[in-house]
N, C-alpha and C positions, 0 to 999 in steps of 0.2 A: 101862767096864762096870758097874762098881761101881756109881755116879753115876746110871746106869739103873736099874739094880735095886733101889735104896735111893727113886728117885722110885715105884715101883710102890705103896711105904707108906702113899702119900696116899689108896687105893683101901682101906685094910683097914677095917672097921667099920661099912659102910654097908648099908641096908636092906637085907634078903634079896632083896626082889621087885626092886630095882636089880640083883641080879646075874642075877636071872632073866629080868629085860627084856635088858640086855645080850646073856645065849645067844640070847635070840629074835631080836635083832638082828641076829647074826653071821649066822646060819639062812639071815633072810631077804636079808640081804644076798651070802652066795653066790651068790644066784640071782639077783641083779638086773642080769640081763644086757643087758634091751630098750632102756633109758632111755641109757645111756650111747652105743649104738649107734644110736641113732633119725635121727638125721640122717642118718647113713650108708646107713643101714636104706631112707630116703626115698629118697636119690639115688641110690643104685644097684642097688637091688633095682627098686624101683617106679619107678625112671627120672625123678622129679621134679627140677627144675632149683634152685639154691640159694635164692632167694626163695619159693617155692613151700613148700619143705620147711620154711624156715623161717616162712610163716604157718599150715602145719600143726603146729608145733610150740607156736604161739601159741595156735592153736585148745586144741592138747590140755592145755597149762597152764589157757589160762581156763575149760574145762572145769571144772575143781578148785574155782574160787571158790565156785560155787551150794553144793556139798558142802561146803565148808569153813564158811562162814556158815553153814547151817542145822543142820550139826553142833554149832557154838558153843553155839546155842543148847538144844540137844537134852543135849550133854554135862554142862551144869549143871543140870538138872531128871531127867534120866535116869541108866544105868548105863553107866558109861563102855566098862565092859570089853565088855558087848553090841556098843554102835556099834561096837568098834573089830573083832571078832570077824566081822561081819556085815560090814562094810566090806568087810575086806582079803579073806573071801573067794568073795563077788562077784567084786571085782578079780581076783583069780586066775582063777577060772571064764572070765571073758574072757579071759584070756592064752591059756588051754590051748586052746579056740576059735581064736583067730588061729593058733595050730600047726598046725591044718588049712588052711589058705587058701593056704597058700604066699605068692607077691610081688603077691595082690590087692590094690588100692585102698582095701578094705572091713578090709584090717589098719588103715589108718592109721585109719579111722572108728570101728573098737573100741578101738584105742589111748585116743581121747578120751572114750569110754565108761567104758573102765576104768578113767581118771587121776578121771574124776566120784564113782565108789564109791570109790575109793581114799582121796580127801581126806576122805572123812568120818571116816577112821580118824587124821588127823594132829590135830586139835584134843582128842582123845581120850588119844591116848598122849602128848601133851605133859603133860594135864593130871591123868595119873594118876603122870608122875613129877613135878612139883609136886607132888603130893599125899603122896607118898613120901618128901620131901626136906623140909631146912630150909635158910636163909641160911647154916648153917654147914658143911653138905655139900654145897651144892648145884653148887657145880665141879667138886668129887670124880665125884657121879654122875653129872653131862653128860659130863661127860672120858670118865670108866667106859664109858659108854651109845655115843658117839662112835667110843672105839678099836673096842668090838664091832662095831660097822657096820664101819668101815674094813677091818679084819680080816678079817669074812669079803668085802669087795670086792675084797681083795689076792687071794683065789682065784678072785672070781667075774671079775677082769676078764682073767685069765690063759687062763680059759674061754671069755669073752666072745668073743675074738678070732680063736677056733679055729673057733668053732662060726659065727660069723658067715662065713668064707669058708667052710666045710664042712660043716656040718650049720645050714643059720638055722632051721630050725623049732624048733628044740631050744633057742633063744633064749626062745622064747614056753611051750615044755612047762616047762622047767625052772624059766621065772621063776616058772610056777602052780606047780608040785609043792613046791617048796622055801617057798614063802609058806602052801600047808596046813599042812609041818611044824612050820615056825616059831611057828603056831597054837595049836597042840597043849601049849606049854607055859604060852600063857596061859591056857589051858581050866583044866589041872588046875593050877598053881602059881600062881596071881594073883587074888586076889579084888577085889570092886570095891573101888574107892577115891574115893570120892564120900566129901567130906564131913558127916559128920553133924551137929547142930545141937550135941552136946557140941564137936565136934571147932573148931567157928565158932566157939563164945565161949571156947574156950582160946586161939585166937590172938588174939582182940578185947581180951583182957586180956595179952597178950602185949607183949613189945617189938619185935615186928612190927608197925611203923608200918603200912608201904605197903602188906601182908597183909589187913587189917583188914574186913571184911565191912562192904560199900558198899552204904545204901540208895537204893532207885529204879533207873533201869533202864541200862541200859547205857553209853548216850549221854552220862545224867550222870554215871558213873562215868569215864569217858572223857575227860571234861570235864575233873576235879576232879584229873588225872593228864596234865597237858599235855607234861611230860619224858619220859611212855612213850610217846603220839602221835607229838611228834618223832622218838624213836628209833626209833620203826618204821617211820614215813618213811624215813629213814638207813640204814634196814636194806632197803627195797624195793629204793634206788638202790646199795646194797653188792652187792645180789644179781644187778643188771644187770651189773657188772663181773665176777663172779667166775663167770657161766653163759656166761663164753665161752669156757673153759677147754673145753665142751663143745659149744660153736659154732663158733670160728674155727678153734681147735685142730687139730681132726681134717679141716679143711677144708686148712689149712697142710699139716699133715704128708701128704695125698695129695697136693696139689702137687708138695711136693719129692720123694715116693716113692709114684708111682703106683700100683705093685706090690706094695709093703707097706704102706701109708698104715694101714690100720685095727688091721694086727699092732705095728705102732711106736705107735699112740693106745694100745692095748690094754698096751703095755710103758710105755709115762709113765705110766699112771694107775695101774698095779702100782707103780710107784716112786712114787707120788705113796700108797700105802696102806702102802707099808712104813716110809715117812718118818711117816707118821700115826704106826704102831704104836712106833718110838722115839722120836721127839721130843714126841709128846700128854702121857707124864709128867715129861719133861723141861721143857716149857714151862711146865706147870700148877703146876709149885713154882718156877720161875723167875719167874711173872706171879701167883702165886697172892697176893700183895699189892698187888698195883693193883686198883683200881676196874676194874670190867666198862668200864664207859664209855671208861676208856686203854686198856684191853689192844683194844677196837672199834679204836680209833685205830692200833694197834700192827700190828693184822690188815688193816688200808687202806694203809700205808707199805709193807707187803709184798706185797700188789696189784698197786699202781701201779708198783713195782721190777720182779715176775715177769712179770708182761704185759706192760708197757713196754718192756723190754728184746728182747721177741721184733719189735717193730717194725723192729729192726735186724739180724733176722735171715734170711738166705740160704741156710741151713746145717741140718744137723737138731742138732748137738751143743747150741747153746743152750738147745734144749727141754728136754734134760737138766738143765742148770743152773736154769733157769728155774722147774721142778718144786718145788724143795728150796728156792725163796724163797716162792712163792705158796701151797706147800702148809703151811708154818708160818705166815701169816697165815690160810688156813682152819683150821688146828688152832685158833689162839688165838679167832677169830670166831667160830664155830660154838659155841664152850663156853661164850662169855660173852654172846652174844645169848639163851640160854635163861636162863642165871643172871640177867641184866640186865630180862628180861620179868616171870618168876617171882619174883623178889624187889618187884616194883613192881605186883603184881596182886590185884586183893582176892580173897578166899579164894571167895567166892560166884558172881564173875564169870568165873573162869579158863578155861573154856571159849570165851566170849564174846572174852574180850580176846585170848586164840591165837589162837582165828577168825580177829580183825581182822588180828592180826601176819602169817597165814597169807596171806590174802587179799594186802595187798599186797605179803608176799612174792613170792607166786606171780605179781604183776602185774611185777615187778621181775624175774623170773625168764623170764617169757613175753617180755615187751617185749625181752627183751636178743637174742635170735634173730631177732627178728623184725623190731625196728630196723636192728639189722647184718648181717641178711642184704639190705635194703635198700640201706643205706649202701653194702654192699660191690659190688653190681652196678657195673660196669665201673671197680672200684677195684681196688687189690693188697690183698691181707689184713693186711700190712704197716700199712696206712692203720688199717684196725680195730683193730688192736693200738696204735695211738697215740691212736685216739679212747677207748680202754677207758681208757687211763691218765691223760687227761686227765679224763673225769667222774672219776675217782678221786682228783684231786685238790681237784675242786669238793668231794668226797664228806668227805675229809679237814680242809676249814674247817671244812665242817656239823660234823662230831666235836668239833673244837675249841671253836666254841661254845658247843654243849650244855653241854660239861663246865663251861666258865667259867660259865652261866648257873646250873647244879647248885651250883657251888660257891657262886657268890654268893649263890645262893637258904639255901643252907644255912648259912652265915654271917650272914642276915638272922634265921635261926631260933633261932641260938643267942644274939643280943644278945636277942632278946626275952624269952628266956626266963630 
């Protein structure tokens, strides 16, 4: 217990806006009811089969791609705060409308529309976090934000399973209302963070080489940073693997326990968020000296073991062991992905670099359910978990190659100096 409490000392002395954003994420996550149970809503309430439900989830995720791209350009030119507020408000309003439609197929279409508008906020929030932090406090800041989000999810998942079984409409109304409430914190307590010309010049004159201003367009800036491009592609593949916890897992649990599948999934995801609450500061402390790319490799290993073991599961208890393993990988991976990208992004291209990351990440997340839904047609869920572990092994090999390439390049740079 003393070790757990002392590990929270890492979160002292961060910018006050980071603490406000953490509270905002907590409130928003408490009401994040819809997406965790989306596949079950599509199959059990609307009546779609597994493959069609996977296709709808694919379209819903791909709907966010144009929004992220457009937002990336807007965020680097205009108010990050205004883009965040307008995007989330429209998305929340659409969810409120969904609550009045019952089990209509129109709910599925409106979820796609909501995802489009919500996606505008992602580059804005990520760019704001990068603006507010430095390489010295980014791991702590991203870790705290992640912790706040998952603390909210701990409460949200407990309610989501109950609402799904008894008051389905409140999945949407609750999501919308908490979104409105969370935005009030941004309105009253956070100023726009878009860097001024003085801020850019300060970074240009600092040691933060990879964050210095990049002249020219974003394509040129990306070409000048091949390791970031490679990392973003690898990250998209990681999301293909990670997303299976919300696609294969609820379906597998439903097969093992038809009467309580949704509740069991809610319990497992609650355990997931409790583990995040306890383990996040500890794992931050244990991995703080590692380079972000090394930590990404550790997270992939946890996914391979945690998801791969479910290929041999015909009972419920392995799921409760698995969640401990893959959640540890989730913690390490989620924190270090944002750190890696922020540390390698030019200050005047943050929105566009983050949008590029989000687009490919959304591609990996959306292709996960679609490809797996097609693959599982006529196959057992154990085969889906085996494929997930195999893809994880490929990703681990790519992470090792990227790490060695970066080390070689660094050694060459030192010799030249």
